[in-house]
C-alpha positions in Angstrom: -180.7 147.6 -44.1 -180.8 151.2 -43.0 -177.9 150.8 -40.5 -175.4 149.4 -43.1 -176.3 152.1 -45.5 -175.7 154.8 -42.9 -172.3 153.2 -42.1 -171.4 153.1 -45.8 -172.4 156.8 -46.3 -170.4 157.8 -43.2 -167.4 155.9 -44.5 -167.8 157.5 -47.9 -167.9 161.0 -46.4 -164.9 160.2 -44.3 -163.0 159.0 -47.3 -163.9 162.1 -49.3 -162.8 164.3 -46.4 -159.5 162.4 -46.1 -159.0 162.7 -49.9 -159.6 166.5 -49.7 -157.0 166.8 -46.9 -154.4 164.8 -48.8 -154.9 165.6 -52.5 -157.2 168.6 -53.0 -155.5 171.7 -54.2 -158.1 174.5 -54.5 -158.3 176.3 -57.8 -159.7 179.8 -58.5 -161.6 178.5 -61.6 -165.1 177.1 -61.3 -165.4 173.4 -62.0 -168.6 172.1 -63.4 -170.0 168.9 -64.9 -170.7 169.0 -68.6 -173.9 167.2 -69.9 -173.6 164.3 -72.3 -172.8 165.5 -75.8 -174.6 162.7 -77.7 -176.5 159.5 -77.0 -173.8 157.1 -75.7 -173.1 154.2 -78.0 -170.2 152.6 -76.1 -167.5 150.5 -77.7 -164.2 148.9 -77.1 -161.0 150.8 -76.1 -157.4 150.2 -75.2 -155.4 152.5 -72.9 -152.2 152.4 -70.8 -152.2 151.6 -67.1 -149.5 150.8 -64.5 -150.1 147.1 -65.5 -149.5 147.8 -69.2 -152.0 148.1 -72.0 -155.6 147.4 -70.9 -158.6 146.9 -73.2 -162.3 146.7 -72.4 -162.4 143.2 -73.9 -160.1 142.1 -71.1 -163.1 142.3 -68.7 -165.6 140.2 -70.6 -167.7 138.4 -68.0 -167.5 141.3 -65.6 -169.6 144.4 -65.1 -167.5 147.5 -65.8 -168.2 150.8 -64.2 -166.6 153.4 -66.4 -166.0 157.0 -65.4 -164.2 159.9 -67.2 -162.4 162.4 -65.0 -159.0 163.6 -63.8 -156.9 163.3 -60.7 -156.8 167.1 -60.0 -160.6 167.2 -59.9 -161.6 169.2 -56.8 -165.0 167.7 -56.1 -167.0 165.7 -58.7 -164.5 162.8 -59.3 -163.8 162.2 -55.6 -167.6 162.1 -54.9 -168.3 159.6 -57.7 -165.2 157.4 -56.9 -166.2 157.3 -53.2 -169.7 156.1 -54.2 -168.2 153.4 -56.5 -165.9 152.4 -53.6 -168.8 152.2 -51.2 -170.8 149.8 -53.4 -167.8 147.6 -54.0 -167.3 147.3 -50.3 -171.0 146.3 -49.9 -170.8 143.4 -52.4 -169.9 139.9 -51.2 -166.4 138.8 -52.4 -167.9 136.6 -55.2 -169.9 139.5 -56.7 -167.1 142.1 -56.2 -164.7 139.8 -58.2 -167.1 140.3 -61.2 -167.1 144.1 -61.1 -164.3 146.2 -62.6 -164.3 150.0 -62.0 -162.3 152.0 -64.6 -161.3 155.6 -64.4 -160.2 157.2 -67.7 -158.3 160.4 -67.3 -159.2 163.2 -69.7 -156.0 165.1 -68.6 -153.1 163.1 -70.0 -150.7 166.0 -69.6 -150.8 165.7 -65.8 -152.1 162.2 -65.2 -149.3 159.7 -65.7 -150.0 156.0 -65.1 -148.2 156.1 -61.8 -150.2 159.1 -60.6 -153.4 157.4 -61.7 -152.5 154.3 -59.8 -151.9 156.2 -56.6 -155.0 158.3 -57.0 -157.6 155.5 -57.8 -156.2 153.0 -55.3 -156.7 155.6 -52.6 -160.4 155.1 -53.2 -160.4 151.3 -53.8 -157.7 148.8 -54.6 -159.7 147.3 -57.5 -160.1 150.7 -59.3 -158.0 150.9 -62.4 -156.8 154.2 -63.8 -156.2 154.5 -67.6 -154.7 157.1 -69.8 -153.5 157.5 -73.4 -152.8 160.1 -76.0 -155.2 163.0 -76.4 -156.7 161.8 -79.7 -157.6 158.4 -78.4 -159.1 159.8 -75.2 -161.3 162.2 -77.3 -162.4 159.3 -79.6 -163.4 157.1 -76.7 -165.1 159.9 -74.8 -167.1 160.6 -78.0 -168.2 156.9 -78.2 -169.7 157.2 -74.7 -171.2 160.7 -75.3 -168.8 162.2 -72.7 -167.6 165.7 -73.0 -164.7 167.6 -71.4 -163.1 171.0 -71.7 -159.7 172.1 -70.4 -159.8 175.6 -69.2 -157.2 178.0 -70.6 -153.9 177.3 -69.0 -152.2 180.2 -67.3 -148.6 179.1 -67.9 -148.5 176.5 -65.2 -150.2 173.3 -64.3 -152.9 175.0 -62.2 -156.0 174.5 -64.4 -159.3 172.7 -64.2 -161.2 170.4 -66.6 -164.9 170.5 -66.9 -166.2 167.1 -67.7 -169.3 164.8 -67.9 -169.8 163.2 -64.5 -171.9 160.2 -65.5 -171.0 156.6 -64.7 -171.3 154.2 -67.6 -172.3 150.6 -66.8 -171.0 148.0 -69.3 -172.5 144.6 -69.2 -170.7 141.2 -69.1 -170.9 141.1 -72.9 -168.8 144.3 -73.2 -171.8 146.5 -74.4 -172.9 149.7 -72.8 -176.0 148.8 -70.7 -176.8 152.0 -68.8 -175.7 155.5 -68.0 -176.2 156.8 -64.5 -176.1 160.5 -63.8 -173.9 162.1 -61.1 -175.7 162.1 -57.8 -177.3 158.6 -58.3 -177.8 157.3 -54.8 -176.0 154.3 -53.4 -178.9 151.9 -53.5 -179.8 152.7 -57.1 -176.2 152.3 -58.2 -175.9 148.9 -56.4 -179.2 147.7 -57.9 -178.1 148.7 -61.4 -174.8 146.8 -61.1 -176.6 143.7 -59.6 -179.0 143.7 -62.4 -176.1 143.2 -64.8 -174.3 140.5 -62.8 
């Protein structure tokens, strides 16, 4: 069991390094994770994707891993998405088919559906990137207790967004089952998903 975990961790680190080389654009501002604003309640949502409108209810019967972030994120998002990718690759095909990872952008001004598609599929082909208008994103983030703050823009698109870095696990019934903090290790993440399958 140790050897496969070491291989997965090595591949995850390699993917993160490759992402940094291809996508990362260093910013002068500090980027931090914001703690949960309130106890997460969960709830349904509908957003745009490259496939058209997508709703949480479309994934009844699957476990959903929900993460809020943005494609220009310098460190926290790539780390979490790499971990999600690593556990997906560890699951047998039958289990993987019942797990849907979703990335909701909190930066709709820069994250188009096409950019989201390219970004999330870099980490894993089953990841789905969603966006919408600022009001809807704020409403859904509040449902899940997530917080984000766009730093003052300096007249260009070079800004960072501090955001909650937790991963929300939604059960096959569409209800929020668990919130896992940033830094949850690979085995605990896998166990939490398997518990809901």
